[in-house]
C-alpha positions in Angstrom: 42.8 -10.0 14.7 44.9 -8.8 17.3 47.8 -7.0 16.1 51.3 -7.9 17.9 52.8 -5.3 20.0 55.9 -5.5 18.0 54.3 -5.6 14.5 54.9 -1.9 13.5 53.6 -2.4 9.6 50.3 -3.6 11.0 50.0 -0.9 13.8 51.0 1.8 11.1 48.3 0.6 9.3 45.9 1.0 12.2 47.0 4.5 12.5 46.1 5.2 9.0 43.0 3.7 9.1 41.7 5.3 12.4 43.0 8.5 11.8 41.1 8.5 7.9 38.2 6.9 9.2 34.8 9.3 9.1 34.1 7.3 12.1 37.6 8.1 14.1 37.8 9.1 18.0 40.1 10.3 19.5 39.7 8.3 22.7 40.6 5.0 19.4 43.9 6.7 18.5 47.2 5.0 20.0 48.2 8.8 21.0 45.3 8.5 23.4 47.3 5.0 24.9 49.8 7.3 25.6 48.2 9.3 27.5 46.3 6.3 29.6 50.2 5.1 30.3 49.3 2.9 33.1 46.7 1.2 31.3 48.0 -1.9 28.7 46.7 -1.2 25.1 45.3 -3.8 22.8 45.0 -3.2 18.8 42.4 -5.2 16.7 41.5 -5.1 13.4 39.0 -6.4 11.1 39.2 -6.8 6.9 37.2 -7.7 4.2 38.3 -8.1 1.2 41.9 -7.8 2.2 41.3 -4.1 3.4 40.6 -3.1 7.0 37.1 -1.8 7.8 37.0 -2.0 11.4 39.7 -1.3 14.3 39.3 -1.0 18.0 42.0 0.0 20.9 41.2 -1.4 24.0 42.7 -0.8 27.1 43.3 -3.0 30.2 44.0 -2.4 33.9 44.2 -4.5 37.1 41.9 -3.8 39.9 43.2 -5.3 42.9 40.0 -4.9 45.0 37.8 -7.1 42.5 40.7 -9.2 41.5 40.8 -9.1 38.4 41.7 -6.9 34.9 38.9 -4.3 33.5 39.1 -4.5 29.7 38.0 -1.0 28.1 37.2 0.1 24.9 36.5 3.8 25.0 34.3 5.3 22.3 35.0 2.2 19.8 35.1 0.0 17.3 36.1 2.5 14.7 34.0 1.6 12.3 30.0 2.2 10.5 28.2 1.7 13.8 25.1 0.5 11.6 27.0 -2.4 10.5 26.1 -4.4 13.6 27.4 -7.5 12.1 30.7 -6.1 12.2 30.7 -4.3 15.7 29.4 -7.6 16.9 32.3 -9.4 15.1 34.9 -7.1 16.9 33.2 -7.0 20.2 33.3 -10.9 20.5 37.0 -11.1 19.6 37.7 -8.5 22.1 36.2 -10.4 24.7 37.8 -13.7 23.7 41.0 -12.2 24.1 40.2 -10.5 27.6 38.8 -13.5 28.8 42.0 -15.5 28.3 44.2 -12.9 29.6 42.4 -12.1 32.7 39.8 -10.2 32.6 36.3 -10.0 34.2 34.7 -7.3 32.0 34.8 -6.1 28.7 33.4 -2.5 28.0 32.4 -0.9 25.0 31.0 2.3 24.9 30.1 3.5 20.9 30.0 6.8 19.9 26.6 6.5 18.9 23.5 8.4 19.8 20.8 7.1 21.1 18.7 5.2 18.2 15.5 3.0 19.3 15.7 1.6 16.2 19.5 0.9 16.1 19.3 -0.2 19.5 16.5 -3.3 18.2 19.0 -4.4 15.3 21.6 -4.6 18.3 19.6 -6.8 20.5 18.6 -9.1 18.0 22.2 -10.1 17.9 22.3 -10.4 21.4 24.3 -7.2 21.8 22.3 -4.8 24.5 23.2 -1.6 26.4 23.8 -0.4 29.9 22.9 3.2 30.7 23.5 3.5 34.6 24.8 7.1 34.9 26.8 5.6 38.1 28.3 2.5 36.6 29.1 4.3 33.5 33.3 4.9 32.4 31.8 8.2 30.6 29.1 10.5 31.0 26.1 9.3 28.6 25.4 13.1 27.9 27.6 15.2 25.8 27.1 19.1 24.8 28.2 19.3 20.9 28.0 22.1 18.9 26.8 20.9 15.2 28.8 23.5 13.2 26.9 22.5 9.8 29.5 24.5 7.3 28.8 27.6 9.1 31.7 30.5 9.9 32.4 31.4 12.9 30.8 34.6 12.5 27.3 33.1 11.5 27.5 30.7 14.8 28.1 33.8 16.9 25.0 35.9 15.2 23.2 32.7 15.5 23.9 32.2 19.4 21.3 34.0 22.0 21.9 38.0 22.7 23.2 37.1 25.9 25.4 34.5 24.9 27.0 37.2 22.2 27.2 40.1 24.8 29.2 37.7 27.3 31.6 36.8 24.4 32.1 40.4 23.3 32.4 41.6 26.8 36.1 40.1 27.1 37.2 42.2 24.3 35.8 45.3 25.8 37.4 45.0 29.0 41.0 44.1 27.1 41.2 40.6 27.7 43.2 39.1 24.8 44.0 35.2 23.8 47.6 33.6 23.8 48.1 30.5 22.3 50.6 28.6 24.1 52.9 25.4 23.7 53.8 22.7 25.5 56.2 24.8 27.5 53.2 26.6 29.0 51.1 23.5 30.6 52.9 23.8 34.2 51.0 27.8 33.8 47.9 26.0 32.7 48.4 23.0 35.3 48.2 25.9 38.2 45.3 27.6 36.8 43.2 24.5 36.3 44.3 23.5 39.8 43.0 26.9 40.8 39.7 26.2 39.6 39.2 23.0 40.7 40.3 23.9 44.2 37.5 26.6 44.1 34.9 24.0 42.9 35.8 21.0 45.4 36.9 18.6 42.8 40.4 17.1 42.4 42.9 17.4 39.7 44.6 15.1 37.1 48.7 15.3 37.8 50.5 17.7 35.7 51.9 14.6 33.8 48.7 13.8 32.3 48.4 17.0 30.5 51.8 17.0 29.2 51.3 13.4 27.5 47.9 14.3 25.8 50.5 17.5 24.2 53.1 15.0 23.4 50.5 12.4 21.8 48.8 14.8 19.7 51.3 17.7 19.3 50.0 19.0 16.0 46.3 19.2 16.5 46.3 20.4 20.4 45.3 23.9 21.3 46.4 25.1 24.5 45.1 28.8 25.2 44.9 31.5 27.7 42.9 34.4 28.1 45.3 37.6 29.0 44.5 40.4 31.3 46.8 42.9 32.7 49.8 40.9 32.0 48.5 37.6 33.5 46.5 34.5 32.5 43.3 34.5 34.2 41.6 31.5 32.2 43.1 28.5 30.2 41.8 25.5 27.7 43.0 22.5 26.3 41.4 21.7 22.9 42.4 18.5 20.8 41.3 18.0 16.9 40.7 14.8 15.8 39.3 13.9 12.1 36.5 16.5 11.8 36.1 16.6 15.6 37.0 19.3 17.8 37.5 18.5 21.7 37.1 21.1 24.3 39.2 18.6 27.3 40.1 20.4 30.1 40.1 24.3 31.4 40.0 26.5 34.2 39.9 30.1 35.6 41.3 32.0 38.2 38.0 33.3 39.3 39.8 36.6 40.3 37.9 38.5 37.4 34.5 38.6 35.8 35.6 40.0 32.3 33.9 37.5 30.1 37.1 36.0 29.9 35.7 32.1 29.5 33.3 33.0 27.0 35.8 34.7 24.9 38.2 32.0 25.2 35.8 29.2 24.3 34.4 31.1 21.4 37.9 31.5 20.0 38.4 27.5 20.0 34.9 27.5 18.3 36.5 29.5 15.9 39.8 27.8 15.4 37.7 24.5 15.2 36.1 25.8 12.1 39.1 27.2 10.6 40.0 24.0 10.8 37.5 22.4 8.9 35.4 20.4 11.8 31.9 19.2 12.2 31.3 19.5 15.6 32.8 21.2 18.8 32.3 18.9 21.6 32.3 20.4 25.3 32.3 17.4 26.8 30.2 15.3 29.1 27.6 16.2 31.8 26.2 14.5 34.6 22.7 16.3 34.1 20.7 18.3 31.3 19.1 20.6 33.6 19.7 24.0 33.5 19.6 24.4 37.2 23.1 22.6 36.6 25.5 25.9 36.4 28.2 23.3 34.2 25.4 22.4 31.7 23.9 25.9 31.4 27.4 27.5 30.8 28.1 24.8 28.0 25.0 24.9 26.2 25.3 28.4 25.6 27.9 27.5 23.0 26.4 24.9 21.8 23.0 26.1 20.7 21.3 23.6 23.6 22.4 20.6 21.7 22.9 17.6 24.2 23.9 13.9 22.7 22.5 11.2 24.6 25.1 8.2 23.8 23.3 4.9 23.4 25.4 3.5 26.3 27.7 0.7 27.2 28.1 -2.8 25.6 29.0 -4.9 28.8 30.4 -8.1 28.1 30.8 -9.9 32.0 33.7 -12.2 32.1 33.1 -13.1 35.4 29.9 -12.7 36.8 30.5 -12.5 40.4 33.2 -10.3 39.6 31.3 -8.1 37.4 28.2 -8.1 40.0 31.0 -6.7 42.5 32.4 -4.3 40.2 28.5 -2.8 39.4 27.9 -3.2 43.4 31.2 -0.8 43.9 30.2 1.8 41.7 26.3 2.0 43.3 27.7 2.3 46.6 30.0 5.0 45.7 26.9 6.7 43.8 24.9 6.4 47.1 27.8 8.1 49.1 27.8 11.1 46.9 24.2 11.7 47.1 
């Protein structure tokens, strides 16, 4: 069922289920809807025997160029992904609502690794997955450390000798870690801006990062590498359930003191102490070690890459969906 926007009791039930589910996702929380405040949020729940057994947050935004609304359930639904009938029911209900609300596409990208047997089970129910890296809303690969109950020291010893050397380099040069608060977002933002400019990529507005902290004040860790009294690198991590997400970071690129290695391992340590099972360093576009970002991230995840099952695309207006896909293909060709 679709929860009315003003039904605080049902929305509280939604929150409780999502936050307590072993299948929880940061991107299915209402906090994430606060972060994405230029999208409209819709919340669906499914009950069996009176108890919620599935929930899904769908965000929607107008696409003036296409002439319709794009509906997107990032890493949803929150339920057992192997219960294909349940997932299919959630997708159908959300698609019906999106169609009535002027949508041209409902996209759902479950947080599920590729699995041929599971894909076949979905296909038997008429659900297929797309894996076009140029039209996907999220990267189709994430670099993830499986903590597996280890202590931070055990993980450190399991890293390669080279990675351990770089992590310890910061301490050798007197680099320390400072944990900040929401008041430090401007300082964080300036380092991220400098870092993005160095790499030739655009930056989100500072208000975006402020909203992340506002949405998850008790589970956000904003940290800085300090050298000679200055912040020289920074990172923002958010914990949801048993998952730690290293979401954003940056470096001033003035020093090579091992600061980024040290800072990331401090996040790993914090994730372990918080009882997390995974430390997710985010998406990558290539699994080739020639890609410098991939090469760096894999050092912290013991080379582990999760290859996602992909997107469930439900076209609601075929011509507009075709235009949407064509537009992303054109954009990709210009980047190549």
